[in-house]
C-alpha positions as CSV (number, residue, x, y, z in Angstrom):
1,M,-42.0,25.1,35.4
2,E,-41.9,21.4,36.2
3,I,-44.5,19.3,35.1
4,I,-45.8,15.9,36.2
5,Y,-47.9,14.3,33.4
6,L,-50.1,11.5,34.2
7,K,-52.2,9.1,32.1
8,Q,-55.3,9.3,34.4
9,V,-56.3,11.0,37.3
10,D,-59.5,12.0,39.3
11,S,-58.6,15.7,39.3
12,T,-55.4,17.5,38.6
13,H,-56.4,20.2,40.8
14,N,-56.8,17.7,43.9
15,Y,-53.9,16.1,43.1
16,L,-51.7,18.9,43.1
17,K,-52.9,19.9,46.3
18,Q,-52.3,16.8,47.6
19,Y,-48.8,16.9,46.3
20,I,-48.1,20.0,47.8
21,K,-49.5,19.1,51.3
22,D,-47.2,15.6,51.3
23,N,-43.8,17.4,49.8
24,G,-44.1,21.1,50.5
25,Y,-43.8,23.7,47.8
26,I,-40.5,24.9,46.6
27,N,-41.0,26.0,43.0
28,P,-43.9,26.3,40.2
29,L,-45.3,23.0,39.3
30,A,-47.8,21.8,37.1
31,V,-49.8,18.5,36.8
32,V,-51.1,17.4,33.4
33,T,-53.6,14.9,32.2
34,T,-55.5,14.2,29.2
35,F,-58.0,11.7,31.1
36,Q,-59.7,13.5,34.3
37,T,-62.6,11.4,36.0
38,N,-63.9,13.8,38.4
39,G,-62.7,17.0,37.8
40,I,-63.7,20.2,39.5
41,G,-65.8,23.2,37.9
42,S,-66.9,26.1,39.0
43,R,-69.4,26.5,42.1
44,N,-68.1,22.9,43.1
45,N,-69.6,21.3,39.7
46,S,-67.9,18.9,38.0
47,W,-66.3,18.9,34.6
48,E,-67.0,16.4,32.5
49,G,-64.1,14.5,31.3
50,R,-63.0,12.5,28.4
51,D,-59.7,11.0,27.4
52,G,-58.2,13.0,24.8
53,N,-59.1,16.3,26.3
54,L,-56.8,18.5,28.0
55,F,-56.7,18.9,32.0
56,F,-53.9,20.9,34.0
57,S,-53.4,22.6,37.4
58,F,-50.6,24.4,38.3
59,V,-49.6,26.3,41.7
60,I,-47.6,29.3,41.9
61,D,-46.4,31.4,45.0
62,K,-48.5,34.9,44.9
63,E,-45.8,36.8,45.5
64,K,-44.3,36.1,42.3
65,L,-47.5,37.4,40.5
66,P,-47.5,40.7,39.1
67,F,-47.9,43.4,41.5
68,D,-51.2,44.9,39.6
69,L,-52.8,41.6,39.5
70,P,-56.1,41.7,41.6
71,L,-56.2,37.9,42.8
72,S,-59.9,38.0,42.2
73,S,-59.2,38.4,38.5
74,A,-56.6,35.7,38.6
75,S,-59.0,33.5,36.5
76,I,-59.3,36.1,33.8
77,Y,-55.5,36.7,33.9
78,F,-54.5,33.1,33.4
79,S,-57.4,32.2,30.9
80,Y,-56.3,35.3,28.7
81,I,-52.6,34.0,28.4
82,L,-53.9,30.9,27.4
83,K,-56.3,32.2,24.9
84,D,-53.4,34.4,23.4
85,I,-51.2,31.2,23.0
86,L,-54.0,29.3,21.1
87,K,-54.7,32.3,18.9
88,K,-51.2,32.3,17.7
89,Y,-51.8,28.9,16.5
90,G,-54.9,29.9,14.5
91,S,-57.5,29.3,16.9
92,K,-60.8,31.7,17.3
93,V,-61.1,31.1,20.9
94,W,-62.4,33.9,23.3
95,I,-63.1,34.3,27.0
96,K,-66.2,34.7,28.4
97,W,-66.0,36.6,31.6
98,P,-64.8,35.6,33.9
99,N,-63.3,32.1,33.3
100,D,-64.9,30.3,30.5
101,F,-63.4,29.3,27.0
102,Y,-65.8,29.6,24.1
103,I,-65.9,29.0,20.5
104,D,-68.5,31.0,18.7
105,N,-71.4,30.5,21.2
106,K,-70.3,27.0,22.8
107,K,-68.2,26.6,26.1
108,V,-65.1,24.8,25.2
109,G,-63.2,24.6,28.7
110,G,-62.9,26.6,31.8
111,T,-60.7,27.9,34.4
112,I,-61.0,27.4,38.3
113,T,-58.5,29.6,41.0
114,T,-58.3,28.8,44.5
115,V,-56.2,30.4,47.2
116,S,-54.2,28.8,50.1
117,G,-52.2,30.7,52.2
118,N,-49.2,31.9,50.2
119,L,-50.0,29.8,47.2
120,L,-52.3,30.2,43.9
121,Y,-53.6,27.1,42.4
122,C,-55.3,27.2,39.0
123,G,-57.1,24.7,37.1
124,I,-57.7,24.4,33.3
125,G,-59.6,22.2,31.3
126,L,-60.0,22.5,27.8
127,N,-62.3,19.9,25.1
128,L,-60.1,19.0,22.1
129,L,-62.8,16.3,21.4
130,K,-66.4,16.7,21.6
131,I,-68.3,15.5,24.5
132,N,-71.5,15.8,23.9
133,N,-73.9,18.3,22.3
134,E,-74.1,20.9,24.9
135,F,-70.2,21.7,25.2
136,G,-68.0,22.8,21.9
137,Y,-64.4,21.6,21.4
138,L,-61.4,23.4,20.1
139,D,-61.2,24.7,16.6
140,I,-57.7,23.5,16.0
141,I,-55.5,20.5,16.6
142,I,-52.7,21.1,19.3
143,D,-49.7,19.4,20.2
144,I,-50.2,19.1,24.2
145,K,-46.6,19.8,25.4
146,I,-45.9,22.4,22.6
147,I,-48.8,24.5,23.8
148,L,-48.1,24.1,27.4
149,D,-44.5,24.8,27.0
150,D,-45.2,28.2,25.2
151,Y,-48.4,28.9,27.8
152,F,-45.8,28.4,30.8
153,T,-43.0,30.3,29.1
154,Q,-45.5,33.3,28.7
155,L,-46.8,32.9,32.1
156,L,-43.7,32.6,34.2
157,E,-42.9,35.9,32.3
158,F,-45.6,37.5,34.3
159,P,-47.2,40.1,31.9
160,S,-48.5,43.0,33.9
161,W,-52.5,42.6,34.7
162,K,-52.8,46.2,32.8
163,N,-51.5,44.5,29.4
164,I,-53.9,41.2,29.6
165,F,-56.7,43.6,30.8
166,S,-56.2,46.1,27.8
167,K,-56.8,42.9,25.4
168,F,-59.5,41.3,27.4
169,L,-61.6,44.4,27.4
170,L,-61.4,44.6,23.5
171,E,-63.4,41.4,23.2
172,F,-65.6,41.9,26.5
173,H,-68.6,42.5,24.1
174,L,-68.7,39.1,23.2
175,S,-69.8,38.1,27.1
176,K,-72.7,40.5,26.8
177,S,-74.8,38.2,24.9
178,F,-74.3,35.6,27.8
179,I,-75.4,34.9,31.3
180,T,-73.4,34.1,34.3
181,T,-74.1,32.8,37.7
182,I,-73.4,35.2,40.7
183,E,-74.5,34.1,44.0
184,N,-76.4,31.6,42.5
185,K,-78.4,33.2,40.4
186,K,-78.5,33.5,36.5
187,V,-77.6,36.9,35.5
188,S,-77.3,38.8,32.1
189,L,-74.2,40.6,31.3
190,K,-76.0,42.6,28.3
191,D,-75.7,45.7,30.4
192,A,-72.7,44.7,32.6
193,I,-69.8,47.3,32.8
194,L,-66.5,45.7,33.0
195,N,-64.1,47.7,35.5
196,D,-60.5,47.9,35.6
197,D,-59.9,45.4,38.1
198,G,-61.6,43.0,36.2
199,S,-65.0,43.1,38.1
200,L,-68.5,44.1,36.7
201,T,-70.8,46.5,37.6
202,I,-74.5,44.9,37.4
203,N,-77.5,46.8,38.5
204,N,-75.2,49.3,40.4
205,K,-73.6,46.4,42.1
206,K,-69.9,45.4,41.6
207,V,-69.3,41.6,41.5
208,F,-65.8,39.7,41.1
209,G,-65.2,36.7,39.0
210,L,-62.6,34.6,41.4
211,R,-63.6,31.0,40.8
């Protein structure tokens, strides 16, 4: 994975998309910064930045992804691989369906995944420092370059969706104490059923988490 490190950028996601538009796609590429001034969150929300946190986006040809990965659950897939890396270094971070990093009951980061033609873009923001009282921050001190090297090494081995999902399934009960936003409405996950493709069944309705 080629990595472009930037001191500051408005949005790694927007920067990467413009870079690919200007230069074309050849191989997987990532853009990383510790200071993002106008990050993109779920449902077009902004993700508050602070110098010293971690923000990165990467792009991959969809054809390289595991054959069994439902694209609608790509955020779960990419998030959980990073969660496993952080866990290796002692973090107790967990993934709230479908794209949020949590420490205990506070959100510390999130993932957004978008598809453009044959390319899949993924952006991840992770609080390494406290930004306010609403959000938490990672419970370990990390070396960003080491973490990302581990992450992209694991990611580009493209573990199967079945492998990642089997581990996510074991901790899905943690999500049931929370709510999520579906069709712009706040919905409790208390009685949600997690399906094999990463979607949920809530009130007999199937919902997906691509965001």
